[in-house]
N, CA, C and O atoms as a GROMACS GRO file, in nm:
protein
  316
    1MET      N    1   0.082  -0.119   0.000
    1MET     CA    2   0.000   0.000   0.000
    1MET      C    3   0.087   0.126   0.000
    1MET      O    4   0.052   0.226  -0.063
    2GLN      N    5   0.200   0.122   0.070
    2GLN     CA    6   0.286   0.240   0.077
    2GLN      C    7   0.351   0.270  -0.058
    2GLN      O    8   0.379   0.387  -0.088
    3LYS      N    9   0.376   0.168  -0.139
    3LYS     CA   10   0.435   0.189  -0.271
    3LYS      C   11   0.328   0.231  -0.373
    3LYS      O   12   0.360   0.295  -0.473
    4LEU      N   13   0.207   0.196  -0.348
    4LEU     CA   14   0.099   0.228  -0.440
    4LEU      C   15   0.066   0.377  -0.439
    4LEU      O   16   0.031   0.433  -0.544
    5LEU      N   17   0.076   0.442  -0.326
    5LEU     CA   18   0.042   0.584  -0.314
    5LEU      C   19   0.133   0.672  -0.401
    5LEU      O   20   0.080   0.758  -0.472
    6PRO      N   21   0.266   0.657  -0.400
    6PRO     CA   22   0.350   0.739  -0.489
    6PRO      C   23   0.324   0.712  -0.637
    6PRO      O   24   0.329   0.803  -0.720
    7VAL      N   25   0.298   0.585  -0.670
    7VAL     CA   26   0.270   0.551  -0.809
    7VAL      C   27   0.140   0.617  -0.855
    7VAL      O   28   0.133   0.671  -0.965
    8MET      N   29   0.039   0.612  -0.770
    8MET     CA   30  -0.089   0.675  -0.803
    8MET      C   31  -0.073   0.827  -0.815
    8MET      O   32  -0.134   0.889  -0.902
    9GLY      N   33   0.009   0.886  -0.729
    9GLY     CA   34   0.036   1.030  -0.736
    9GLY      C   35   0.106   1.066  -0.866
    9GLY      O   36   0.073   1.168  -0.928
   10ALA      N   37   0.202   0.984  -0.909
   10ALA     CA   38   0.273   1.009  -1.034
   10ALA      C   39   0.179   0.996  -1.154
   10ALA      O   40   0.186   1.077  -1.247
   11VAL      N   41   0.094   0.896  -1.152
   11VAL     CA   42  -0.003   0.877  -1.261
   11VAL      C   43  -0.099   0.996  -1.268
   11VAL      O   44  -0.130   1.045  -1.377
   12LEU      N   45  -0.146   1.041  -1.152
   12LEU     CA   46  -0.236   1.156  -1.148
   12LEU      C   47  -0.167   1.283  -1.200
   12LEU      O   48  -0.228   1.360  -1.274
   13ALA      N   49  -0.042   1.303  -1.161
   13ALA     CA   50   0.033   1.420  -1.208
   13ALA      C   51   0.053   1.414  -1.359
   13ALA      O   52   0.039   1.515  -1.428
   14LEU      N   53   0.086   1.297  -1.410
   14LEU     CA   54   0.106   1.280  -1.554
   14LEU      C   55  -0.024   1.305  -1.630
   14LEU      O   56  -0.024   1.373  -1.732
   15LEU      N   57  -0.132   1.250  -1.581
   15LEU     CA   58  -0.262   1.268  -1.644
   15LEU      C   59  -0.304   1.416  -1.644
   15LEU      O   60  -0.355   1.466  -1.744
   16THR      N   61  -0.282   1.483  -1.532
   16THR     CA   62  -0.314   1.625  -1.522
   16THR      C   63  -0.232   1.707  -1.621
   16THR      O   64  -0.285   1.798  -1.684
   17THR      N   65  -0.106   1.674  -1.635
   17THR     CA   66  -0.019   1.745  -1.729
   17THR      C   67  -0.065   1.725  -1.873
   17THR      O   68  -0.069   1.820  -1.951
   18VAL      N   69  -0.098   1.603  -1.909
   18VAL     CA   70  -0.142   1.572  -2.045
   18VAL      C   71  -0.273   1.645  -2.077
   18VAL      O   72  -0.286   1.705  -2.183
   19VAL      N   73  -0.368   1.640  -1.986
   19VAL     CA   74  -0.498   1.706  -2.007
   19VAL      C   75  -0.478   1.857  -2.015
   19VAL      O   76  -0.535   1.923  -2.103
   20GLY      N   77  -0.400   1.913  -1.925
   20GLY     CA   78  -0.374   2.058  -1.926
   20GLY      C   79  -0.308   2.103  -2.054
   20GLY      O   80  -0.346   2.206  -2.110
   21THR      N   81  -0.210   2.029  -2.101
   21THR     CA   82  -0.142   2.062  -2.226
   21THR      C   83  -0.237   2.053  -2.345
   21THR      O   84  -0.235   2.139  -2.433
   22THR      N   85  -0.319   1.950  -2.346
   22THR     CA   86  -0.416   1.933  -2.455
   22THR      C   87  -0.513   2.051  -2.460
   22THR      O   88  -0.543   2.102  -2.567
   23LEU      N   89  -0.562   2.093  -2.345
   23LEU     CA   90  -0.654   2.207  -2.341
   23LEU      C   91  -0.586   2.336  -2.387
   23LEU      O   92  -0.646   2.415  -2.459
   24ALA      N   93  -0.463   2.357  -2.346
   24ALA     CA   94  -0.390   2.478  -2.385
   24ALA      C   95  -0.367   2.481  -2.536
   24ALA      O   96  -0.384   2.586  -2.598
   25ILE      N   97  -0.330   2.369  -2.594
   25ILE     CA   98  -0.308   2.362  -2.738
   25ILE      C   99  -0.439   2.385  -2.813
   25ILE      O  100  -0.442   2.455  -2.914
   26ASP      N  101  -0.547   2.326  -2.764
   26ASP     CA  102  -0.677   2.341  -2.828
   26ASP      C  103  -0.721   2.487  -2.828
   26ASP      O  104  -0.772   2.536  -2.929
   27GLN      N  105  -0.703   2.556  -2.717
   27GLN     CA  106  -0.741   2.698  -2.709
   27GLN      C  107  -0.657   2.782  -2.803
   27GLN      O  108  -0.707   2.875  -2.867
   28ARG      N  109  -0.530   2.751  -2.811
   28ARG     CA  110  -0.441   2.827  -2.899
   28ARG      C  111  -0.478   2.806  -3.045
   28ARG      O  112  -0.474   2.901  -3.124
   29TYR      N  113  -0.512   2.684  -3.082
   29TYR     CA  114  -0.552   2.654  -3.218
   29TYR      C  115  -0.682   2.727  -3.252
   29TYR      O  116  -0.694   2.784  -3.361
   30ALA      N  117  -0.778   2.726  -3.161
   30ALA     CA  118  -0.905   2.796  -3.184
   30ALA      C  119  -0.880   2.945  -3.202
   30ALA      O  120  -0.943   3.008  -3.287
   31LYS      N  121  -0.790   3.002  -3.125
   31LYS     CA  122  -0.759   3.144  -3.136
   31LYS      C  123  -0.695   3.175  -3.272
   31LYS      O  124  -0.727   3.277  -3.333
   32SER      N  125  -0.606   3.087  -3.319
   32SER     CA  126  -0.540   3.112  -3.447
   32SER      C  127  -0.641   3.108  -3.562
   32SER      O  128  -0.628   3.184  -3.658
   33GLN      N  129  -0.741   3.021  -3.554
   33GLN     CA  130  -0.843   3.017  -3.657
   33GLN      C  131  -0.927   3.145  -3.655
   33GLN      O  132  -0.966   3.196  -3.760
   34GLU      N  133  -0.954   3.196  -3.535
   34GLU     CA  134  -1.030   3.321  -3.523
   34GLU      C  135  -0.953   3.438  -3.585
   34GLU      O  136  -1.011   3.520  -3.657
   35VAL      N  137  -0.825   3.444  -3.558
   35VAL     CA  138  -0.741   3.551  -3.615
   35VAL      C  139  -0.735   3.537  -3.767
   35VAL      O  140  -0.742   3.637  -3.839
   36GLU      N  141  -0.722   3.416  -3.816
   36GLU     CA  142  -0.717   3.394  -3.961
   36GLU      C  143  -0.848   3.438  -4.026
   36GLU      O  144  -0.847   3.500  -4.132
   37GLN      N  145  -0.960   3.407  -3.963
   37GLN     CA  146  -1.091   3.447  -4.015
   37GLN      C  147  -1.103   3.600  -4.019
   37GLN      O  148  -1.154   3.656  -4.115
   38GLN      N  149  -1.057   3.666  -3.914
   38GLN     CA  150  -1.060   3.813  -3.909
   38GLN      C  151  -0.973   3.872  -4.020
   38GLN      O  152  -1.011   3.971  -4.083
   39PHE      N  153  -0.858   3.813  -4.043
   39PHE     CA  154  -0.768   3.859  -4.149
   39PHE      C  155  -0.834   3.846  -4.286
   39PHE      O  156  -0.827   3.936  -4.369
   40ARG      N  157  -0.897   3.731  -4.310
   40ARG     CA  158  -0.962   3.708  -4.439
   40ARG      C  159  -1.076   3.808  -4.461
   40ARG      O  160  -1.093   3.860  -4.572
   41GLU      N  161  -1.154   3.834  -4.357
   41GLU     CA  162  -1.264   3.929  -4.369
   41GLU      C  163  -1.211   4.070  -4.397
   41GLU      O  164  -1.268   4.143  -4.478
   42ALA      N  165  -1.104   4.107  -4.330
   42ALA     CA  166  -1.043   4.239  -4.354
   42ALA      C  167  -0.992   4.248  -4.498
   42ALA      O  168  -1.005   4.353  -4.561
   43ARG      N  169  -0.934   4.142  -4.548
   43ARG     CA  170  -0.884   4.142  -4.687
   43ARG      C  171  -1.000   4.155  -4.785
   43ARG      O  172  -0.989   4.231  -4.882
   44ARG      N  173  -1.110   4.083  -4.761
   44ARG     CA  174  -1.226   4.094  -4.850
   44ARG      C  175  -1.281   4.237  -4.850
   44ARG      O  176  -1.318   4.291  -4.954
   45GLN      N  177  -1.287   4.298  -4.731
   45GLN     CA  178  -1.337   4.435  -4.722
   45GLN      C  179  -1.244   4.531  -4.795
   45GLN      O  180  -1.290   4.624  -4.861
   46GLN      N  181  -1.115   4.510  -4.784
   46GLN     CA  182  -1.017   4.594  -4.854
   46GLN      C  183  -1.037   4.583  -5.006
   46GLN      O  184  -1.032   4.684  -5.077
   47LEU      N  185  -1.059   4.462  -5.055
   47LEU     CA  186  -1.083   4.444  -5.198
   47LEU      C  187  -1.211   4.512  -5.242
   47LEU      O  188  -1.214   4.579  -5.346
   48ARG      N  189  -1.318   4.497  -5.162
   48ARG     CA  190  -1.446   4.562  -5.197
   48ARG      C  191  -1.430   4.714  -5.201
   48ARG      O  192  -1.483   4.779  -5.291
   49ASP      N  193  -1.357   4.769  -5.105
   49ASP     CA  194  -1.335   4.914  -5.101
   49ASP      C  195  -1.260   4.962  -5.225
   49ASP      O  196  -1.296   5.064  -5.284
   50ARG      N  197  -1.158   4.890  -5.264
   50ARG     CA  198  -1.077   4.930  -5.380
   50ARG      C  199  -1.159   4.918  -5.509
   50ARG      O  200  -1.148   5.003  -5.597
   51ILE      N  201  -1.241   4.813  -5.519
   51ILE     CA  202  -1.329   4.796  -5.636
   51ILE      C  203  -1.428   4.913  -5.643
   51ILE      O  204  -1.454   4.966  -5.750
   52PHE      N  205  -1.481   4.951  -5.528
   52PHE     CA  206  -1.574   5.064  -5.522
   52PHE      C  207  -1.506   5.193  -5.568
   52PHE      O  208  -1.564   5.270  -5.644
   53GLU      N  209  -1.384   5.216  -5.520
   53GLU     CA  210  -1.310   5.337  -5.559
   53GLU      C  211  -1.289   5.342  -5.710
   53GLU      O  212  -1.308   5.446  -5.773
   54LEU      N  213  -1.250   5.230  -5.768
   54LEU     CA  214  -1.228   5.226  -5.913
   54LEU      C  215  -1.358   5.246  -5.989
   54LEU      O  216  -1.358   5.303  -6.098
   55GLY      N  217  -1.469   5.199  -5.932
   55GLY     CA  218  -1.598   5.216  -5.997
   55GLY      C  219  -1.647   5.360  -5.995
   55GLY      O  220  -1.733   5.397  -6.075
   56LEU      N  221  -1.595   5.441  -5.905
   56LEU     CA  222  -1.637   5.581  -5.895
   56LEU      C  223  -1.568   5.673  -5.996
   56LEU      O  224  -1.611   5.786  -6.016
   57LYS      N  225  -1.462   5.625  -6.057
   57LYS     CA  226  -1.389   5.709  -6.153
   57LYS      C  227  -1.479   5.742  -6.271
   57LYS      O  228  -1.541   5.653  -6.330
   58PRO      N  229  -1.488   5.873  -6.307
   58PRO     CA  230  -1.577   5.911  -6.417
   58PRO      C  231  -1.528   5.860  -6.553
   58PRO      O  232  -1.610   5.820  -6.637
   59ASN      N  233  -1.400   5.860  -6.576
   59ASN     CA  234  -1.343   5.813  -6.702
   59ASN      C  235  -1.231   5.712  -6.673
   59ASN      O  236  -1.114   5.748  -6.678
   60PRO      N  237  -1.267   5.588  -6.643
   60PRO     CA  238  -1.162   5.491  -6.610
   60PRO      C  239  -1.076   5.458  -6.732
   60PRO      O  240  -1.125   5.444  -6.844
   61THR      N  241  -0.948   5.447  -6.707
   61THR     CA  242  -0.854   5.410  -6.812
   61THR      C  243  -0.860   5.258  -6.832
   61THR      O  244  -0.916   5.187  -6.749
   62PRO      N  245  -0.804   5.209  -6.940
   62PRO     CA  246  -0.797   5.063  -6.956
   62PRO      C  247  -0.725   4.995  -6.840
   62PRO      O  248  -0.760   4.883  -6.801
   63ALA      N  249  -0.625   5.062  -6.784
   63ALA     CA  250  -0.554   5.005  -6.669
   63ALA      C  251  -0.647   4.998  -6.547
   63ALA      O  252  -0.642   4.902  -6.471
   64ASP      N  253  -0.731   5.100  -6.530
   64ASP     CA  254  -0.827   5.099  -6.419
   64ASP      C  255  -0.927   4.984  -6.436
   64ASP      O  256  -0.959   4.915  -6.340
   65LYS      N  257  -0.974   4.966  -6.559
   65LYS     CA  258  -1.070   4.857  -6.586
   65LYS      C  259  -1.006   4.720  -6.561
   65LYS      O  260  -1.068   4.631  -6.504
   66ALA      N  261  -0.881   4.707  -6.606
   66ALA     CA  262  -0.810   4.580  -6.585
   66ALA      C  263  -0.787   4.555  -6.436
   66ALA      O  264  -0.802   4.443  -6.388
   67MET      N  265  -0.750   4.660  -6.363
   67MET     CA  266  -0.728   4.647  -6.219
   67MET      C  267  -0.859   4.609  -6.148
   67MET      O  268  -0.859   4.525  -6.058
   68ARG      N  269  -0.968   4.670  -6.189
   68ARG     CA  270  -1.098   4.640  -6.128
   68ARG      C  271  -1.135   4.494  -6.152
   68ARG      O  272  -1.180   4.425  -6.060
   69GLU      N  273  -1.117   4.446  -6.274
   69GLU     CA  274  -1.146   4.305  -6.304
   69GLU      C  275  -1.057   4.210  -6.224
   69GLU      O  276  -1.102   4.107  -6.174
   70TYR      N  277  -0.930   4.248  -6.212
   70TYR     CA  278  -0.837   4.167  -6.134
   70TYR      C  279  -0.881   4.161  -5.986
   70TYR      O  280  -0.879   4.054  -5.926
   71LEU      N  281  -0.920   4.275  -5.930
   71LEU     CA  282  -0.963   4.279  -5.790
   71LEU      C  283  -1.092   4.200  -5.769
   71LEU      O  284  -1.109   4.135  -5.666
   72ILE      N  285  -1.182   4.207  -5.867
   72ILE     CA  286  -1.305   4.127  -5.858
   72ILE      C  287  -1.271   3.979  -5.857
   72ILE      O  288  -1.329   3.902  -5.781
   73GLN      N  289  -1.176   3.939  -5.941
   73GLN     CA  290  -1.134   3.798  -5.943
   73GLN      C  291  -1.072   3.759  -5.809
   73GLN      O  292  -1.099   3.650  -5.758
   74GLN      N  293  -0.990   3.846  -5.753
   74GLN     CA  294  -0.929   3.819  -5.622
   74GLN      C  295  -1.036   3.804  -5.515
   74GLN      O  296  -1.026   3.717  -5.428
   75LEU      N  297  -1.138   3.890  -5.520
   75LEU     CA  298  -1.247   3.882  -5.423
   75LEU      C  299  -1.323   3.752  -5.436
   75LEU      O  300  -1.357   3.689  -5.336
   76ASN      N  301  -1.348   3.710  -5.559
   76ASN     CA  302  -1.419   3.583  -5.582
   76ASN      C  303  -1.336   3.464  -5.535
   76ASN      O  304  -1.391   3.367  -5.482
   77ASP      N  305  -1.206   3.471  -5.554
   77ASP     CA  306  -1.118   3.363  -5.510
   77ASP      C  307  -1.105   3.358  -5.357
   77ASP      O  308  -1.077   3.252  -5.301
   78ALA      N  309  -1.126   3.470  -5.291
   78ALA     CA  310  -1.111   3.477  -5.146
   78ALA      C  311  -1.230   3.415  -5.072
   78ALA      O  312  -1.222   3.394  -4.951
   79LYS      N  313  -1.336   3.386  -5.142
   79LYS     CA  314  -1.457   3.330  -5.076
   79LYS      C  315  -1.442   3.187  -5.042
   79LYS      O  316  -1.533   3.127  -4.987
   0.00000   0.00000   0.00000
């Protein structure tokens, strides 16, 4: 019985460490996905804003039209 108590304590400590580490990694992974989602949404908004700006030009040049089409394609690919 005296040898069983330290072994049980070691098993409990090991189990606590494994569970704690697993939870910490899981939270960190969830946070990274949230940040990635925020980044993607900001990028989509940036593309929409730039497309809007190019659409407001009264006399767009061929380069403006090409840039607008390119940005629209980028926006569609970002979905």
